[in-house]
C-alpha positions in Angstrom: 38.1 77.8 -72.7 41.0 76.7 -70.4 44.0 79.3 -70.6 47.3 77.6 -70.0 50.6 78.9 -68.9 54.2 77.5 -69.7 55.9 76.5 -66.6 59.6 75.8 -66.0 60.6 73.9 -63.3 64.2 73.1 -61.9 64.6 70.1 -59.5 67.6 69.1 -57.5 68.8 66.0 -59.2 69.4 64.0 -56.0 66.4 65.0 -53.6 63.8 66.1 -56.3 63.4 69.4 -54.2 62.0 72.2 -56.4 64.9 74.6 -56.7 63.3 77.2 -59.1 59.8 77.7 -61.0 59.2 80.3 -63.7 55.8 80.9 -65.5 54.6 82.6 -68.3 51.0 82.9 -69.5 52.3 84.5 -72.9 55.0 81.9 -74.1 53.3 79.7 -76.5 53.8 76.3 -77.5 55.1 77.2 -80.7 57.8 79.4 -79.1 58.6 76.2 -76.8 59.0 74.1 -80.0 61.2 76.9 -81.6 63.7 76.3 -78.7 63.3 72.5 -77.9 62.4 71.4 -81.5 59.8 68.7 -82.5 60.4 66.7 -79.5 57.9 68.9 -77.6 54.6 67.9 -78.6 52.2 70.4 -80.6 49.5 69.5 -78.3 51.0 68.7 -75.0 48.7 67.2 -72.3 48.1 69.7 -69.4 50.2 69.2 -66.4 52.5 66.6 -68.0 56.0 67.3 -67.4 58.7 67.2 -70.2 62.3 67.1 -69.6 64.5 69.8 -71.0 68.1 70.2 -71.3 69.6 72.8 -69.2 70.4 74.8 -72.1 66.9 74.8 -73.2 65.5 75.3 -69.8 67.6 78.4 -69.3 66.4 79.8 -72.7 63.0 79.6 -72.0 63.2 81.2 -68.6 65.4 83.9 -70.3 62.3 84.3 -72.6 60.1 84.7 -69.5 62.7 87.5 -68.1 64.0 85.2 -65.6 67.2 83.3 -65.0 68.8 80.3 -63.2 72.4 79.5 -63.1 72.4 76.7 -61.0 72.5 73.0 -61.7 69.3 70.6 -61.7 66.8 68.6 -63.6 64.9 71.0 -66.1 61.3 70.4 -67.1 58.6 72.4 -68.9 54.9 71.8 -68.6 51.7 73.7 -69.7 49.4 74.1 -66.8 45.9 76.0 -66.1 46.6 79.7 -65.4 44.5 79.4 -62.2 46.8 76.6 -60.8 50.0 78.7 -61.7 48.5 82.0 -60.0 47.4 79.8 -56.8 50.9 78.3 -56.8 52.6 81.7 -56.9 50.6 83.2 -54.3 51.4 80.1 -51.9 55.1 80.6 -52.1 
């Protein structure tokens, strides 16, 4: 069984530089849909990034115990836990 984490990324709107990334292995698809609404799929493709409004992105980050007050393009994805742990250790 593959365990997926929820990852919220914020990208610079002009340079596509990653400004902020937060992940949670406990935030479920149902919780994401509770914030974003039915536009977020019930069975999202792993590693596929879905655009978010800044308000939705900040709310999901808050549910992770994180915060980002800057501006940028917000995205949410579901990624294998192993990939997110490797990514976190590489920063």
